[in-house]
C-alpha positions in Angstrom: -10.9 19.7 2.9 -7.3 20.3 1.6 -4.9 17.4 1.2 -2.7 15.6 -1.3 -3.1 11.9 -2.3 0.0 9.9 -3.2 0.5 6.5 -4.9 3.5 4.7 -6.2 4.3 1.7 -8.4 7.4 -0.4 -7.7 9.8 -2.4 -9.9 10.0 -5.4 -7.7 9.1 -6.6 -4.2 11.4 -4.0 -2.6 9.2 -1.1 -1.8 12.2 1.3 -2.2 12.2 0.4 -6.0 9.7 3.2 -6.9 9.3 3.3 -10.7 6.3 5.7 -10.9 4.9 8.3 -8.5 1.7 10.3 -8.6 0.5 13.2 -6.5 -3.0 14.6 -6.6 -3.8 17.9 -4.9 -7.2 18.6 -3.4 -8.3 22.1 -2.4 -11.7 22.8 -0.8 -12.8 19.3 -1.6 -12.0 19.5 -5.4 -9.1 17.9 -7.3 -7.1 20.8 -8.7 -3.9 19.3 -9.8 -2.3 16.0 -10.7 1.5 15.3 -11.1 2.8 12.0 -12.5 6.4 11.0 -13.1 8.2 7.8 -14.1 11.1 7.1 -11.8 14.4 5.2 -12.5 14.5 2.8 -9.5 18.1 1.9 -10.1 17.0 -1.6 -9.5 15.8 -4.6 -11.5 12.3 -5.0 -12.9 10.5 -8.2 -11.8 8.4 -9.6 -14.6 5.4 -9.9 -12.3 5.5 -6.2 -11.4 5.9 -5.3 -15.1 2.9 -7.5 -15.9 0.8 -5.6 -13.3 1.7 -2.0 -14.2 3.3 -2.2 -17.6 6.4 -0.2 -16.7 9.8 -1.7 -17.6 13.4 -0.7 -17.9 12.8 0.7 -21.4 10.0 3.0 -20.3 12.0 4.5 -17.5 15.1 5.1 -19.6 16.0 8.8 -19.1 13.6 9.2 -16.2 14.9 10.9 -13.0 15.8 8.9 -9.9 13.7 9.4 -6.7 16.6 11.5 -5.3 16.4 13.8 -8.4 12.7 14.4 -8.1 12.4 14.5 -4.3 12.5 18.3 -4.2 9.5 18.4 -6.5 7.7 15.7 -4.4 8.4 17.7 -1.2 7.1 21.0 -2.8 3.9 19.3 -3.7 3.3 17.6 -0.4 4.8 19.9 2.2 2.4 21.4 4.8 -0.3 19.0 3.6 -2.0 15.8 5.0 -0.9 13.0 2.7 -3.5 10.4 1.8 -2.7 6.9 0.5 -4.7 3.7 0.2 -3.2 1.3 2.7 0.2 1.8 4.2 2.3 0.4 1.3 2.8 3.7 -0.5 3.7 5.5 2.8 6.4 2.9 3.6 7.6 2.9 0.0 8.3 6.7 0.2 10.1 6.3 3.5 12.1 3.4 2.2 13.1 5.4 -0.9 14.2 8.4 1.1 16.3 6.2 3.3 17.8 4.5 0.3 19.1 7.9 -1.0 19.7 9.3 2.5 17.2 12.1 2.0 15.4 13.9 4.8 12.2 12.1 5.8 9.1 14.3 5.8 7.1 14.6 9.0 3.7 15.2 7.4 0.6 13.4 8.7 -0.4 10.5 6.6 -4.0 9.3 6.3 -4.9 5.8 5.1 -8.1 5.9 2.9 -8.6 2.2 3.3 -8.9 2.7 7.1 -11.2 5.6 6.4 -13.4 3.4 4.2 -13.5 0.6 6.7 -15.0 3.0 9.3 -17.2 5.1 6.9 -18.9 1.9 5.6 -18.2 -0.8 8.1 -21.1 -3.0 6.9 -19.2 -3.3 3.6 -15.5 -3.0 4.3 -14.8 -3.5 8.0 -13.4 -7.0 7.5 -12.7 -7.4 3.7 -13.3 -5.8 0.3 -11.5 -2.6 1.1 -9.0 -2.8 -1.8 -8.8 0.3 -4.0 -10.4 -1.2 -7.1 -13.3 -2.7 -5.2 -14.2 0.4 -3.2 -13.9 2.6 -6.3 -16.2 0.3 -8.3 -18.8 0.4 -5.4 -18.7 4.2 -5.2 -18.8 4.7 -9.0 -15.3 6.0 -9.3 -13.8 5.3 -12.7 -10.0 5.1 -13.0 -7.1 3.2 -14.6 -5.8 0.9 -12.0 -2.0 0.5 -11.4 -1.3 4.0 -12.8 0.1 6.0 -9.9 -1.7 9.2 -10.9 -5.0 7.4 -11.4 -4.7 5.4 -8.2 -3.9 8.6 -6.2 -6.9 10.3 -7.7 -9.1 7.3 -6.7 -7.8 7.4 -3.2 -8.6 11.1 -3.0 -12.1 10.6 -4.3 -12.8 7.8 -1.8 -11.8 10.1 1.0 -14.0 12.9 -0.3 -17.0 10.5 -0.6 -16.4 9.3 3.0 -16.4 12.8 4.2 -19.6 13.5 2.4 -21.2 10.3 3.7 -20.3 10.9 7.3 -20.0 14.6 7.7 -16.5 14.3 9.1 -13.7 16.4 7.7 -10.0 15.6 7.3 -9.1 16.6 10.8 -11.9 14.4 12.1 -10.8 11.4 10.1 -7.2 11.8 11.3 -8.6 11.2 14.8 -11.2 8.7 13.8 -8.9 6.2 12.2 -7.0 5.9 15.5 -10.1 4.5 17.2 -11.7 1.1 16.8 -13.9 0.4 13.8 -16.7 -0.8 16.0 -17.7 0.7 19.4 -15.8 -0.7 22.3 -19.0 -1.9 23.8 -19.7 -4.2 20.8 -19.0 -7.9 21.0 -15.4 -8.6 20.2 -14.6 -10.0 16.7 -12.7 -13.2 17.2 -10.5 -14.0 14.2 -6.9 -15.0 13.6 -5.7 -11.5 13.2 -6.1 -8.4 15.3 -9.3 -6.9 13.9 -8.1 -3.3 14.4 -4.7 -4.0 12.7 -3.9 -2.1 9.4 -3.7 -5.4 7.5 -6.8 -7.0 8.9 -8.5 -9.2 6.3 -5.2 -10.1 4.6 -4.2 -13.8 4.4 -0.4 -13.9 4.6 2.2 -16.6 3.6 5.9 -16.4 4.3 8.5 -17.8 1.9 12.3 -17.8 1.8 14.9 -17.2 4.5 13.6 -14.7 7.0 15.8 -12.5 9.3 13.5 -13.3 12.2 12.1 -16.7 13.3 8.9 -17.7 11.5 7.0 -17.8 14.9 8.0 -14.2 15.6 7.1 -13.1 12.1 3.7 -14.8 12.4 3.1 -12.9 15.7 3.9 -9.6 14.0 1.5 -10.5 11.1 -1.3 -11.4 13.5 -0.8 -8.2 15.5 -1.1 -6.3 12.2 -4.4 -8.1 11.5 -3.3 -10.9 9.1 -4.2 -14.5 9.2 -1.1 -16.6 8.6 -1.1 -19.7 6.4 1.6 -22.2 5.6 1.0 -22.4 1.9 -0.3 -20.3 -1.0 -4.0 -20.9 -1.7 -6.9 -19.0 -3.3 -7.4 -17.2 0.0 -3.8 -15.8 -0.1 -3.6 -12.0 -0.5 -0.1 -11.3 0.7 3.2 -13.1 0.1 6.2 -12.0 2.2 9.6 -13.0 0.7 12.9 -13.0 2.7 15.0 -10.0 1.8 18.0 -12.1 0.8 15.9 -14.1 -1.6 14.7 -10.9 -3.3 18.2 -9.6 -3.7 19.9 -12.9 -4.5 17.4 -14.3 -7.0 16.7 -10.9 -8.7 13.5 -12.3 -10.1 14.9 -15.8 -11.1 14.6 -19.3 -9.6 11.8 -18.2 -7.2 10.4 -20.5 -4.5 7.5 -22.7 -5.3 5.3 -20.5 -3.1 6.5 -17.5 -5.0 5.8 -19.1 -8.4 2.3 -20.3 -7.3 1.4 -16.8 -6.1 2.4 -15.3 -9.4 0.4 -17.9 -11.3 -2.7 -17.0 -9.2 -2.0 -13.3 -9.8 -2.0 -13.9 -13.6 -5.5 -15.5 -13.1 -6.7 -12.4 -11.4 -6.2 -13.1 -7.7 -5.1 -9.9 -5.9 -1.9 -11.0 -4.2 0.7 -8.5 -3.2 4.3 -9.7 -3.0 6.4 -7.9 -0.4 9.9 -8.3 1.0 10.3 -9.1 4.7 11.8 -5.7 5.8 8.9 -3.8 4.2 6.4 -6.1 5.8 7.9 -5.4 9.2 7.7 -1.6 8.5 4.0 -1.9 7.7 3.4 -4.3 10.7 5.0 -1.7 13.0 2.1 0.7 12.2 -0.1 -1.6 14.4 2.2 -1.1 17.5 
């Protein structure tokens, strides 16, 4: 029952733009240490991201870059299973290491969302497996969108899943690679692959993509997403073309982008992601 939980916050839709990182260490099933650091992303801060986590360019002034704190991160995570809630944090760490040409760690990562979907399939197999929702259901109190607090919540979700099922960390590493439901069960027929890491997400593309929309939609479906043409109250994920993210730098966004942000401000949980990071996450389904 030893592992570390990791969470990050980002400055904009580029997952490499880490502006805060948290690592929680668990030993013998108990949280024993928590490390939290602001990070200078050396990138622009999108107002929407600032609205979500409250971190801006003034707060990170004087903070180390990811490259400067990477040795500390490695020391805290080496030889450990790394837990994160969904694949976004994992891809963010990989993207940041690539950005600074740092050695990519080879540790095993375990997705606590995939664990929860299997530990409590009657509640979370299809939807409702976001961090805040599961934590509320399990009585875990935390301050959402603080990397240290989110990492602790992910750790506690995994611990509760172990307690509820009798499976340990090694068991869960194996279990998440198998279907949520027994293979003898009737197949779930939905728009997205029900075993994909993003099953239950409703995805919309906007901006100029590097790959054809039809191909992008195929990747999304394989990863479990349903794909829609426009942003609605069902939308949970907006994928923006990389060139749009870099060129617009947070200004003159597409109508879909602006509508998504308006819905976020009203409380709808939509994650905005750039195309290359979406393809990284989608690749986890292959």
